[in-house]
C-alpha positions in Angstrom: -30.8 90.6 33.1 -32.8 88.4 30.8 -35.0 90.4 28.5 -38.7 89.3 28.3 -40.3 88.8 24.9 -42.9 91.4 24.0 -46.0 90.7 22.1 -44.4 92.2 19.1 -41.4 89.7 19.3 -43.9 86.8 19.7 -45.8 88.0 16.6 -42.6 88.3 14.6 -41.5 84.8 15.5 -44.9 83.3 14.5 -44.7 85.2 11.2 -41.2 83.9 10.5 -42.3 80.3 11.3 -45.3 80.7 9.0 -43.1 82.0 6.2 -40.7 79.1 6.7 -43.5 76.6 6.4 -44.9 78.3 3.3 -41.5 78.6 1.6 -39.9 75.3 2.6 -42.2 72.6 3.8 -45.2 73.0 1.5 -43.1 73.3 -1.7 -41.0 70.3 -0.5 -44.2 68.2 -0.2 -46.1 69.3 -3.2 -43.2 69.9 -5.7 -41.9 66.3 -5.1 -38.3 67.4 -4.5 -37.5 64.2 -2.6 -36.4 62.4 -5.8 -34.2 64.0 -8.4 -33.6 62.3 -11.8 -30.5 63.4 -13.7 -29.9 62.3 -17.3 -27.5 59.6 -16.0 -30.2 58.3 -13.7 -32.7 58.2 -16.5 -30.3 56.2 -18.7 -29.9 53.7 -15.8 -33.7 53.5 -15.4 -34.1 52.6 -19.1 -31.3 50.0 -19.0 -32.8 48.5 -15.8 -36.2 48.3 -17.6 -34.7 46.5 -20.6 -32.9 44.0 -18.4 -36.1 43.4 -16.4 -38.0 42.8 -19.7 -35.4 40.3 -20.8 -35.4 38.5 -17.4 -39.2 38.3 -17.5 -39.1 36.9 -21.0 -36.6 34.1 -20.3 -36.9 33.3 -16.6 -39.9 34.7 -14.7 -42.7 32.4 -14.1 -46.2 33.5 -15.2 -47.6 33.5 -11.7 -45.0 36.0 -10.3 -44.9 37.9 -13.5 -48.5 39.0 -13.2 -47.8 40.6 -9.8 -44.6 42.2 -10.9 -46.2 43.8 -14.0 -49.0 45.2 -11.8 -46.5 46.7 -9.3 -44.3 48.1 -12.1 -47.3 49.7 -13.8 -48.3 51.3 -10.5 -44.8 52.7 -9.9 -44.5 54.1 -13.4 -48.0 55.5 -13.3 -47.2 57.4 -10.1 -43.9 58.7 -11.6 -45.7 59.8 -14.8 -48.3 61.7 -12.8 -45.6 63.4 -10.7 -43.7 64.4 -13.9 -47.0 65.6 -15.5 -47.8 67.8 -12.5 -44.3 69.3 -12.6 -44.6 69.8 -16.3 -47.8 71.9 -15.8 -46.3 73.9 -12.9 -43.1 74.7 -14.9 -44.9 75.3 -18.2 -43.9 78.9 -18.5 -40.2 78.1 -18.0 -40.1 74.5 -19.3 -36.7 72.7 -19.5 -35.7 69.9 -22.0 -34.8 67.7 -19.1 -38.4 68.0 -17.7 -39.9 67.0 -21.0 -37.4 64.1 -21.3 -38.3 62.9 -17.8 -42.0 62.9 -18.6 -41.5 61.3 -22.0 -39.4 58.5 -20.6 -41.7 57.6 -17.7 -44.9 57.7 -19.8 -43.1 55.7 -22.6 -42.0 53.0 -20.1 -45.5 52.9 -18.7 -47.0 52.3 -22.1 -44.4 49.6 -23.0 -45.0 47.9 -19.7 -48.8 48.0 -20.2 -48.4 46.4 -23.6 -45.8 43.8 -22.5 -47.0 41.2 -25.0 -46.0 43.5 -27.9 -42.5 43.9 -26.3 -42.2 40.2 -25.9 -43.0 39.7 -29.6 -40.1 42.0 -30.5 -37.8 40.1 -28.2 -39.1 36.8 -29.7 -38.1 38.0 -33.3 -34.6 39.0 -32.1 -34.3 35.7 -30.2 -35.2 33.7 -33.3 -32.5 35.4 -35.4 -29.9 35.4 -32.7 -30.2 31.7 -31.8 -31.3 30.3 -35.2 -28.0 28.5 -35.9 -27.9 27.0 -32.4 -31.4 25.6 -32.8 -30.6 24.2 -36.3 -27.5 22.6 -34.8 -29.6 20.9 -32.1 -32.1 19.6 -34.6 -29.4 18.1 -36.8 -27.8 16.4 -33.8 -31.2 14.9 -32.9 -31.8 13.7 -36.5 -28.4 12.1 -36.5 -29.1 10.6 -33.1 -26.2 12.3 -31.5 -28.5 13.6 -28.7 -29.9 10.9 -26.4 -29.7 8.3 -29.1 -30.0 5.3 -26.7 -33.6 6.0 -25.8 -36.4 3.9 -27.3 -39.1 6.5 -26.5 -40.6 8.2 -29.5 -41.6 11.2 -27.5 -39.7 12.7 -24.6 -38.3 15.8 -22.9 -34.7 16.5 -23.1 -32.8 19.0 -21.0 -30.0 20.8 -22.8 -26.7 20.4 -20.9 -26.3 24.2 -20.3 -28.1 27.1 -18.8 -26.9 29.8 -21.1 -27.8 30.7 -23.8 -31.5 30.1 -23.2 -32.6 28.2 -26.3 -35.9 27.0 -24.8 -37.6 29.0 -22.1 -38.5 27.2 -18.9 -35.2 25.6 -18.1 -33.8 24.8 -21.5 -35.9 21.7 -21.9 -37.1 20.7 -25.4 -39.6 18.1 -26.6 -38.5 15.6 -29.1 -40.8 13.4 -31.1 -39.0 10.9 -33.3 -40.7 8.4 -35.5 -38.1 5.9 -36.5 -40.4 3.9 -38.8 -41.2 7.0 -40.9 -37.8 8.6 -40.3 -39.4 11.9 -39.1 -38.4 14.3 -36.3 -40.3 17.0 -34.5 -38.5 19.3 -32.0 -40.2 21.8 -29.9 -38.4 24.9 -28.3 -40.5 26.8 -25.8 -41.0 30.5 -26.2 -43.4 30.6 -23.3 -44.0 27.5 -21.2 -47.6 27.0 -20.0 -48.7 27.7 -16.5 -51.9 26.1 -15.4 -54.4 27.0 -18.2 -52.1 29.5 -19.9 -51.3 28.1 -23.4 -47.7 27.6 -24.4 -46.0 29.2 -27.4 -43.1 27.5 -29.2 -40.8 27.3 -32.2 -41.2 24.0 -33.8 -39.1 22.1 -36.3 -40.9 19.2 -38.1 -40.6 17.1 -41.2 -43.6 15.0 -40.1 -46.5 15.5 -42.5 -49.1 14.7 -39.8 -47.7 17.4 -37.5 -47.5 19.8 -40.4 -51.2 19.2 -41.0 -52.0 19.9 -37.3 -50.1 23.2 -37.5 -51.7 24.1 -40.8 -55.1 23.8 -39.1 -53.9 26.0 -36.3 -52.7 28.6 -38.8 -56.2 28.7 -40.4 -57.9 29.1 -37.0 -55.6 31.7 -35.5 -53.2 33.1 -38.1 -52.0 35.9 -35.8 -50.5 33.4 -33.4 -49.5 30.5 -35.7 -47.4 30.8 -38.8 -44.7 29.2 -40.9 -41.3 30.8 -40.4 -39.5 29.0 -43.1 -39.2 25.5 -44.6 -40.0 23.0 -41.7 -39.9 25.7 -39.1 -43.1 27.1 -37.4 -44.2 29.3 -34.6 -47.3 27.9 -32.8 -49.6 28.8 -30.0 -51.2 26.2 -27.7 -50.5 22.5 -27.2 -49.4 20.5 -30.3 -50.3 17.0 -29.0 
């Protein structure tokens, strides 16, 4: 014969359900156990962030980059807050891994927020890494080995390869050759302008008039315009 549940049995069942909710569901929600970050996962997050920063520097258009940065800041902000809450909860028995997680997420958040500073670091590395390749291109232009049959004094030239990226925005460069004066100016984009956003570029020139234009830029905005070495400059804004 089936035994009917007594009031005591019903009360015990409700108590067990209440304890289960308290011990399992609430901590599951508020302790954020849905995502676990191991040391290996943290390493891949850092590597992924670095690759994304490089992709943004060389390939991402300014329009889409704005939305991507906002989204990435939001994600890293949420992750940092979660790690901070866990840090506070576990403060009496804090592990090195917890401190490492918080440090990495807050560090990536700060670096993403100051993306322009990160780009300047990449820019300095890029200059040293591809210096010889740019010098080689300039020498070929001066010797008329590149597009020598054109009569235009000023034109865009697309380098015949995609990698390495010598000039951002499709590996196009601007060449200004004045045959009468035997001068050459070559512009390699660092950032190619989008609508009203000014371009930045590495420039080689042995043209005194162009040098004078750059010198005036250096006086007006020395933090964005400077001489790198003889005949080589880094400039901000349009040159012509």
